[in-house]
C-alpha positions in Angstrom: 103.1 89.2 87.2 103.8 92.9 86.5 106.6 94.6 88.4 105.9 97.7 90.5 107.3 99.8 87.7 105.0 98.1 85.2 102.1 98.9 87.5 103.1 102.5 87.7 103.1 102.7 83.9 99.7 100.9 83.8 98.2 103.4 86.3 98.5 106.2 83.8 95.5 104.9 82.0 93.3 106.1 84.9 94.5 109.7 85.4 91.9 111.2 83.0 89.2 112.9 85.0 85.5 113.3 84.2 85.1 117.1 84.8 81.3 116.8 85.1 81.7 114.2 87.8 84.4 116.2 89.6 82.2 119.2 89.8 79.1 117.1 90.8 81.1 115.5 93.6 82.4 118.8 94.8 79.1 120.7 94.7 77.2 117.8 96.3 79.7 117.6 99.2 79.9 121.3 99.8 76.1 121.6 99.7 75.8 118.8 102.3 78.3 120.6 104.5 76.4 123.8 104.4 73.0 122.1 105.1 74.4 119.9 107.9 76.2 122.8 109.5 73.1 124.9 109.6 71.1 121.9 110.9 73.4 121.6 114.0 71.9 125.0 115.1 68.3 123.7 114.7 65.9 123.7 117.7 65.6 119.9 117.8 66.5 117.2 120.3 70.2 117.4 121.3 70.8 113.7 120.4 69.7 114.4 116.8 72.0 117.5 116.7 74.9 115.4 117.9 74.2 112.8 115.2 74.1 115.6 112.6 77.4 116.9 113.9 78.9 113.5 113.4 77.6 113.2 109.9 79.0 116.7 109.2 82.4 115.3 110.2 82.2 112.6 107.6 81.4 115.2 104.9 84.4 117.2 106.1 86.6 114.2 105.5 85.1 113.6 102.0 85.6 117.3 101.0 89.1 117.2 102.4 89.9 114.3 100.0 88.5 116.3 97.1 90.6 119.3 98.2 93.6 116.8 98.5 93.0 115.6 94.9 92.9 119.1 93.6 96.3 119.8 95.2 97.6 116.7 93.4 96.4 118.2 90.1 94.1 115.2 89.7 90.8 117.2 89.3 89.4 120.6 88.3 92.7 122.1 87.0 92.5 125.4 85.0 89.3 126.6 86.7 89.4 129.9 88.5 86.2 129.0 90.4 87.8 125.7 91.6 91.0 127.5 92.6 89.1 129.9 94.9 86.8 127.2 96.3 89.8 125.1 97.2 91.8 128.0 98.5 89.0 129.1 100.8 88.2 125.5 101.9 91.9 124.9 102.8 91.8 127.9 105.1 88.4 126.8 106.6 89.6 123.3 107.2 92.9 124.5 108.8 95.0 123.1 105.9 96.1 126.2 103.9 97.4 125.1 100.6 100.9 126.7 100.9 101.9 124.4 103.8 99.6 121.5 102.9 100.7 121.1 99.3 104.4 121.5 100.1 104.4 119.0 103.0 102.1 116.5 101.3 104.1 116.5 98.1 107.2 115.8 100.3 105.3 112.9 101.8 104.7 111.4 98.4 108.3 111.6 97.3 109.6 110.3 100.6 107.0 107.8 101.7 108.5 105.1 103.8 112.0 106.7 104.0 113.5 106.6 107.5 113.5 110.1 108.8 113.3 111.9 112.2 111.9 115.0 110.6 108.5 113.6 109.5 107.8 116.4 107.1 104.3 115.7 105.8 104.2 112.5 107.8 105.0 110.8 111.1 108.7 110.4 111.8 110.1 106.9 111.6 113.6 105.9 112.4 115.6 102.7 113.1 116.2 101.1 116.4 119.9 101.9 116.0 119.2 105.6 115.3 116.8 105.9 118.2 119.5 104.7 120.6 121.8 107.5 119.5 119.3 110.2 120.4 119.4 112.2 123.6 116.6 111.4 126.2 114.8 114.7 125.2 115.0 113.8 121.5 113.7 110.3 122.2 110.7 111.7 124.2 109.9 114.1 121.3 110.1 111.3 118.8 107.7 109.1 120.9 105.3 112.1 121.4 105.1 112.6 117.7 104.0 109.0 117.2 101.9 108.7 120.4 98.2 107.6 119.9 97.0 110.7 121.6 98.9 112.8 119.1 96.9 111.1 116.3 93.6 111.1 118.2 93.9 114.8 119.0 94.9 115.6 115.5 92.6 118.7 115.6 95.0 120.3 118.1 98.4 118.6 117.4 98.5 118.3 113.6 96.1 120.9 112.2 96.1 123.8 114.7 99.7 123.4 115.9 101.8 121.7 113.1 100.1 123.0 109.9 99.3 126.5 111.2 101.1 127.7 114.4 104.4 126.0 113.7 104.5 126.8 110.0 103.6 130.5 110.6 106.2 130.9 113.4 108.9 129.3 111.4 108.2 131.3 108.2 105.7 134.2 108.6 106.0 135.6 105.1 105.5 132.2 103.4 102.6 131.2 105.6 100.3 134.2 106.1 97.4 131.9 105.1 98.2 129.8 108.2 97.7 132.9 110.4 94.5 133.7 108.5 93.2 130.2 109.1 93.9 130.4 112.8 92.3 133.8 113.2 89.2 132.9 111.2 88.8 129.5 113.1 89.1 131.2 116.5 86.6 133.9 115.3 84.1 131.3 114.2 84.3 129.5 117.5 84.0 132.7 119.5 81.0 133.9 117.4 79.1 130.6 117.9 79.9 130.6 121.6 78.8 134.3 122.0 75.6 134.0 120.1 74.5 130.4 120.7 76.3 129.2 123.8 78.7 126.4 124.8 76.4 123.5 123.8 76.1 124.7 120.2 79.8 125.5 120.1 80.6 121.9 121.0 78.0 120.3 118.6 78.4 122.6 115.6 82.1 123.4 115.7 84.3 121.3 118.1 82.6 117.9 117.6 82.7 117.8 113.7 86.2 119.1 113.5 87.5 116.8 116.2 86.0 113.7 114.6 87.1 114.7 111.1 90.7 115.4 112.1 90.9 112.2 114.2 89.7 110.1 111.2 92.0 111.9 108.8 95.0 111.7 111.2 94.5 108.0 111.8 94.0 107.2 108.2 97.2 109.0 107.4 99.0 107.2 110.2 97.8 103.6 109.7 98.2 103.5 106.0 101.9 103.8 106.4 102.4 102.4 109.9 101.2 98.9 110.1 102.5 95.4 110.7 104.3 94.4 107.5 105.1 98.0 106.4 108.6 98.3 104.8 110.9 101.3 105.4 114.2 102.0 103.8 117.2 104.4 103.9 117.3 107.0 101.2 119.8 105.2 99.0 117.7 102.0 99.0 114.4 103.7 98.4 112.2 103.3 95.2 109.0 105.2 94.6 107.0 102.5 92.9 108.1 99.8 95.3 107.3 102.0 98.3 103.8 102.6 97.0 103.0 98.9 96.9 105.0 97.5 99.8 104.8 100.4 102.3 101.2 101.5 101.9 98.1 99.6 103.0 94.6 99.1 101.8 92.1 100.3 104.3 89.3 97.8 104.4 86.0 99.6 105.0 82.3 99.2 104.2 81.3 100.8 100.8 79.6 103.7 102.6 82.8 104.6 104.4 84.9 104.3 101.2 82.4 106.9 99.8 82.8 109.2 102.8 86.6 108.9 102.8 86.8 109.5 99.1 88.3 106.1 98.4 91.5 107.0 100.2 91.4 103.5 101.6 92.8 102.5 98.2 95.9 104.2 99.4 98.5 102.0 97.7 96.8 102.9 94.4 96.9 106.6 95.2 100.6 106.4 96.1 101.3 104.5 92.9 99.8 107.5 90.9 98.5 110.5 92.8 97.1 111.9 89.5 94.2 109.4 89.5 91.0 111.1 90.6 89.6 109.7 93.8 86.5 108.3 92.1 88.6 106.2 89.7 90.8 104.6 92.4 88.6 101.4 92.7 88.6 101.1 88.9 92.4 101.3 88.8 92.6 98.8 91.8 90.3 96.3 90.0 92.6 96.4 87.0 95.7 95.4 89.0 95.3 91.9 90.5 99.0 92.1 91.5 98.0 94.5 94.4 94.9 92.7 95.6 96.8 91.1 98.4 98.3 94.3 99.7 98.6 94.6 103.5 95.2 95.6 105.0 94.3 97.9 107.9 90.9 98.7 109.3 88.9 100.6 111.9 88.8 97.5 114.1 90.0 98.7 117.6 92.4 95.7 117.9 94.0 96.5 114.5 94.2 100.2 115.4 96.1 99.3 118.6 98.5 97.1 116.7 99.3 100.0 114.4 99.6 102.4 117.3 102.1 100.2 119.2 104.7 100.3 116.3 107.4 102.7 117.0 110.7 101.8 115.3 112.2 100.1 112.3 114.1 97.0 113.0 116.6 96.8 110.1 117.8 93.3 111.1 114.3 91.8 111.2 113.1 94.0 108.4 109.9 95.0 110.3 108.4 97.7 112.5 108.6 96.9 116.2 107.2 98.2 119.5 109.4 100.2 121.9 109.6 97.2 124.3 110.7 94.9 121.5 113.3 97.3 120.4 114.7 97.8 123.9 114.7 94.1 124.6 117.3 93.7 121.8 119.7 96.2 123.3 
C-alpha cells in the first residue's frame, strides 16, 4: 500500500491537460449557459421555464468548476482569450478572481487545520477552544457553520463574504468585488424593469440561488463529515489531510458531469493541478483511496454533516454542539 506521500507523487502523472478538450468543455458549457439563460425569457409554460432555470443552475456549477480549475493553473494557461473569459465569468458569478484565488489557495494549504478564521473555508475549532470564546464569539462561530448559512450561500458567502466584506476590508485590492456587485444588481434591476418580478425570479434569482446552494454545500460537506480529521498547525500534513480529511461525494454519473467531477474531492486536494476531466482517471489508478469517507445528497447524510460543529481532540472526531457541551 502506498503512503499519502507516494500517492501525491503518483498524482503528478495526471496533471497534463488536453487543450482541445479543455476548450471544448469550456465552450460547450458557456454556450449552454447562454442558450438556457435566453430560454428562461421564452413565452412558454411557467413550469417549463422553471425547469430551464434549474438546468441553468447546474451549468453554472459546471462552469464554476472550469473557472476553479483555471485558477488552479490546471487548464488553459497562457491563453489571453481564456484569461479574459475567466476574469469576466468570475465577476458574473460573484467570485472575482482576486478574492477567490487568494482565499481558495489558502484553503488548499490549510485544509483541515483548526482555525476560527475560516479563510476560504468554514471555521472549525476544538471543543476546548470554543469554551474559551465569549458568548458573542460563540454565536458568530455557530452562525458561520449554520445550515442556513450554507443553504443561502448566494447571500452569505458570495454576495456578502466574497464581495461586500472583501471590498469593505480592502477597497483598493478588491475593486473587482465592487464591480461584481454593481453589475449583479444592475442585471437584476434590468430584468425586473423590462420583464417583471416573475422573470426576475426564474431567470436570475432561481439559477443563482440553486447554484450557490449546491456549491456551498459541496464545499461544506467534503470537509465536514463524520470521520473527518482535523489537526493543529504543528501536526498538519498536506498529503495526509487530502486523503483523511476530504470526502468522496457519491453521485450519479450525470451529476458528476454537472459538478465537474468535484466529487472526487480527495483526488483534487491531493493534486489541484489535475484537470477536472482527469480526476476519475487518477482516482481509478489509486485503489488506496477507493475506501475514502463518502458523502452524498441524501437528506439524512446532509443533516449528519450539518450537525457537526466542533473538533473533539480527545475522541479524535467531529461532534455536535450538544455532544460537546455534555462533556463539560
